[in-house]
C-alpha positions in Angstrom: 0.0 0.0 0.0 1.4 3.4 -1.1 0.3 6.6 0.7 1.1 9.9 -1.0 1.3 13.0 1.1 1.5 16.5 -0.4 2.1 19.9 1.1 -1.0 22.1 0.8 1.1 24.6 -1.2 1.9 22.1 -3.9 -1.7 21.3 -4.7 -3.4 24.2 -6.6 -6.6 25.5 -4.9 -9.4 26.6 -7.1 -11.9 28.6 -5.0 -15.5 28.4 -6.0 -16.6 31.5 -8.0 -19.4 33.4 -6.3 -21.3 36.4 -7.6 -21.2 39.6 -5.5 -24.5 41.0 -4.5 -25.5 44.4 -5.8 -26.2 47.0 -3.2 -29.2 49.2 -3.8 -27.8 52.2 -2.0 -24.0 52.3 -1.6 -22.7 53.3 1.8 -20.9 56.6 1.9 -18.0 56.2 4.3 -16.4 59.4 5.7 -12.7 59.7 5.8 -11.5 60.0 9.4 -8.8 62.5 10.2 -5.8 60.4 11.3 -3.4 63.3 12.0 -3.9 66.6 13.6 -2.6 69.6 11.8 0.9 70.8 13.0 1.1 74.0 14.9 3.0 76.8 13.1 6.8 76.6 13.6 8.2 79.9 14.8 10.8 81.5 12.6 14.3 82.0 14.1 14.1 85.8 13.6 10.7 85.9 15.4 12.1 84.3 18.6 13.0 86.6 21.4 16.7 87.6 21.6 17.2 85.8 24.9 15.8 82.6 23.6 18.1 82.8 20.5 21.2 83.5 22.7 20.4 80.6 25.0 19.8 78.2 22.0 23.2 79.2 20.5 24.9 78.6 23.9 23.3 75.2 24.2 24.1 74.1 20.7 27.7 75.2 21.1 27.9 73.2 24.4 26.5 70.1 22.7 28.9 70.3 19.8 31.8 70.8 22.2 30.9 67.9 24.4 30.4 65.7 21.3 33.8 66.6 19.9 35.4 65.8 23.3 33.7 62.4 23.4 34.9 61.6 19.9 38.5 62.7 20.7 38.4 60.6 23.9 37.1 57.5 22.0 39.8 57.9 19.4 42.5 58.1 22.0 41.3 55.0 23.8 41.1 53.1 20.4 44.7 54.2 19.5 45.9 53.1 23.0 44.2 49.8 22.5 45.9 49.3 19.1 49.4 49.6 20.5 
């Protein structure tokens, strides 16, 4: 007695064809708003002078700390290579 087993993906599946019903009055779906509109972004020139100065100081500090970290990581890598 020989029993053949097939994977379902190897046997083609032919679904039964079914007619769609015709709706007498099609439903009108409304599109929901998925995202809220963004608030207006202030222009740099419109910011108060104190805010601009503080922002510049913080950016300079961040850049300085980042460059210090990069220099420190390079020096530890070079020390490890020796």
